N, C-alpha and C positions, 0 to 999 in steps of 0.2 A: 479549372482545377475541380475535381471531384468534392461533392459536399461531404464534410466530415461525418462520421457515425456518432460522435459524442454530443452531448447537450451542453449549452452554457448554464451550468448548475447555479441554484440559488446561493447567494451569500446572506446568510441570516445572522442577526445579532442575538446572542443569547444573555438573556437578563440574569438567569440563575448563575452562569458562569462568570458572568461580568461581576456579580456580587462576590463570587469566590475568589476571583483573582485581583479585584480592585482597579481593573482596567478594562475598557471595552473589548469584549470577545466577539469575534465573528467567524461563524462556521461555513466553511466551503462545503456544500452538501453533495459530495461526490457519490453518496449512496443512491442518489436519485438518477444516476446514469442508467441508460437501457439495459446495460449487463449487470447493474448492481454495485459498481465500483469504478474508480478512476482508470483502472486498466485499459478501458476501451479507448482512451484518448491515444495512448502509444500504440496499442495493438492495431486500432483502426488506421492510423497513420501509416504504420509498418506495412500492413496488408494492402493498402492502397498503393503503396510504392513498389511492392515486391510480388504481390499474389494475384494480380489481375489476370495473368495468362496461365495461372497455376491449375495443375490437376488436382490439387488438394492442399490443405494446410495441416500441419501436425504440431501440437503444443503440449508441453508437459506442465501440468498445473495441479496443485491441490485445491484448486478453486477458481479464484477470481480472473486470473489470466485466461484460463480455459474457457470460463464462462464468456469473457470478451471475445476470445478467438472464435468460439462456436456461434455466438451472435453475428459477428462481422462476417463470417464464412457464410452463414445462412443469407444475410443481405446480399453478398457478392455472388450467390449461388454456385459456390464451390464446396466440395466435401470437406468436412473437418474431423480429424481423428484427435481425441484428447487422452493423453497418457497421464493416469493419476496413481499416486502411491495408495497403499492399502489403508492408510490413515484417513483416507477421505471419507466424509460422512455420506451415507446413502443418499440423502436429501440432495447433496451436490451432484452426485452421479445421475440422479433422476433428472435434475434441472438441465444438466449438460445434454442428456438425451432428449429432453423436451425441445431443445434448440436445434435438434437434427443432428447432433454429432454422434460419431462412434466413440464409445469410451473403452479404454483398455486399461486394465489395473495392473500394475507392475511395480514390484519392489515395496519397501517400507517407507522410505522418504522421498522427498522430492528429487534428490540427486539421481536415485535409481530410476525413476520415471523419465528424467531427462535423458539419461543414457539411451533408454529404449526409444524416446522420440527422435533422437539424433540418428539412431540406427534406421528408423522407419523412413526419416527423410532421405537417407542415402540409398537404401535399398529400393524403395518405392517411388522416388523421385518427387516427393512432397516437398512443399515449402515449409521450413522450419521456422516457427514463431516463438522466439525466446520470451520467457516470462518478464525479464527485467534487465537483461544485460545487452543492450544494442542502442546505439546513437538514435536510431529513428524512433525508438520508444520513448527516449528522454525529450526528444524534440517534440513529439506528440503530448507527452505529459506536461511540458512546459507552458502549453496553452492555458492551463490552470491558472498560472500566475498572471499572465496577461489579461484574463477575464477579471481577476481581483483588482489589478491595476486600473482598469476601466471603470469599475464601479465603486472602489474605495476612495474616498476623497483624499486620505492621507496615507502616508507610508506606514506599514504595520511595524510595530516595536519588535516583533518576533514571530516566526512561523513554527507552528508545532505540528509534527507528523510522525507516523509509524515507519519503521524500517524493516523490510523483510530481507529482499536480495539487494535493495538499494535503488530500484528503478524509479521509485516516486522521488526520493531524495535528489537523485541526478536530475530528474525533469524539473523539480522545483528550483534547484540551483541554477539551471540553465535559464529558467523563466525570471529568476531574480537578476541574472546577468542581462537578459534582453531588456528588461524595464529600468535598469540602473539601481537596483536595490540590493546590490552585493554587500552592503554594510548591516543589513537586516540579519541578526542571529537566527539560526535554524536549530531547534531543539528536535533531536532524533531520538525516538522512543522505541524501546524493545522490551520484550519481557525475558525474565530469567530463564534460561534454557532454550531460548531462540535468539541468541545474542550475538551473531557472527559479526556484526559491525563494531559493537562495543569492544568485543575481544580484539578485534583488529586495531582499533584505536589505542587500546591499553598496551598491546604488544608492539606498535609501531610497524606492523606488517600484516599482510593478509593471513588470517588464521582460518583453519578448517575445523569446525566443531566435530566432536565424536559422534554425537547424537543430537536430535531434536527433543528435548524433554518437556518442553512448555506445551500447554494445551492450545496455544495460539498457533495453530498449525500453519496458518496462512502466512506466518512470519518465518516458516521453517525452511530457509535455505542454510546450508552448513557453512557456505562461504559468501561473503558479500561481494558484489561486483568491484572490480579494480578502480573504476572510475569514482565510486562513492568514497572508497578509501583515500584516493588520491585528494579529493575535495576536502576531506577530514584534515588532511596534512597542510592544506594551502594557508599561507599567512594572510591571503586576500579575503578569506572567509571565516565567519565564526560558526562551527558547527558543534553543538554541545551533545553528546551521546550519554543518554541516561537509561536506567533500567527500572522497571517496576515488577512486581510479582504477578503470578497468574491471578492470585486472589484479588489484587489491586485492579487488574485489568478487567476482571469479571465485575467486580463491584461498579466500575466506571461505566460498563455496559448497562448495568441495572439502573444506575442512577440517570444516565442519558436517556433510557427508556422512559423513565418515570418523568424526568423534567422536560425533554424535548419531543417525546412521544415517537421516538425513532429507535428501532432495533438494529444495531451494528453487531459486527463480530468481534471475538477477543482481540484480533490483530488491530482492529481500530481502537478497541478499548485502551490499548497501551499508550496511545497519544491522549486520549481523554483523561486517563488516570494522572497525567502530569498536572492537570487542573484540579481534579477533585482530591488527590492525595496531598496537595500543598507543595508539590515539587517546584513548581514555578516560583513560589514565595522563598523557598529554601535557596534556589539559584539566586534570587535578587539578594537574600541575606549574605550569601557567599561572594557577592560582587561579580557574579558571572553573567547577571542580566541586570540592566539599569533598574534602580529603585523606582524611578518615575518611567514606567514602561508605557511605550505607545500601544495602540490596539494589537491585540494578540490574534493572530489568524491561525485558526485550527483547521487543518485538512481532515474533514471527516471522510476517511477513505472508503467507508462503506463495508460491502462484503455480503456475498450471497450464501455463505456457509453457516447460516444461523436461522433457526426458527425456535418456537417457544419449547419445543420438545428438547432440542439441543441445548437451549439456555438451562433448562431444568436438570438435564443430564450434568452439565458443568458445574451447576450449583451443588448438586449432590456429591459429585467427584471431588470438587475443590474445598467444600466446606466441611467434610468428613475427615 
């Protein structure tokens, strides 16, 4: 079997977050993947299965899926076309081009870019790489949990992650099933204005958002994948869907930078905000999480759509 493109990332104990939550907090540092985020797990696995004989891959992504596809394509020596919406920061476009990808800017939001990517796959015979909605992606992402199970001596009390289109959530649930941890609750975080999963959970059916109004653009899918929604309805699983504001997500990014010396994007800040904003405590007070919580596993999903300039821009935009 071909060697995977992803790394077994560090699992670090956070003293400051542990102090904040009152239970040991372990950070799965997916920001240290070669492409900057967890996406390389699923996309690397999918490309190894589907694109070895390909004349090129095409991926629609406002950032991290595109970054992973471009990296994997370069390593596999196949051409990559990445279709991004106009909301994508120039920094991301530049980084995709640095990986050797052709970047095409189409539409306002991810859904527009995805329509164009599907068209290119059909008309030019390219291998379509979906950003979050494919069983091979989830299978690849599930490796994250098997790594944690191999290095964490005890079962986590809960897993904390961000949800965009639902690919990470599906991979984590599959990983929990693989290691026999299905009784571990998953806290699924989104920002207000990029909350397609929360909207579906509340409505009891898949919901398509009118627009993405959050600055956490990498959470910006208008509809969550069906599998993620089905997991939320399962009686065998506990998935807690919660929201934070853009301001809370940004504040979490800043605190994480100060305390852990790592810069992540707003999409990742949504999960971190659950710790810093006291949301985990609130869930315990409401009886939705045990009062005596085992170790909290936080998936630091990473993200390459951020630098100091972007951070300052967000601070200015959200604090005025």
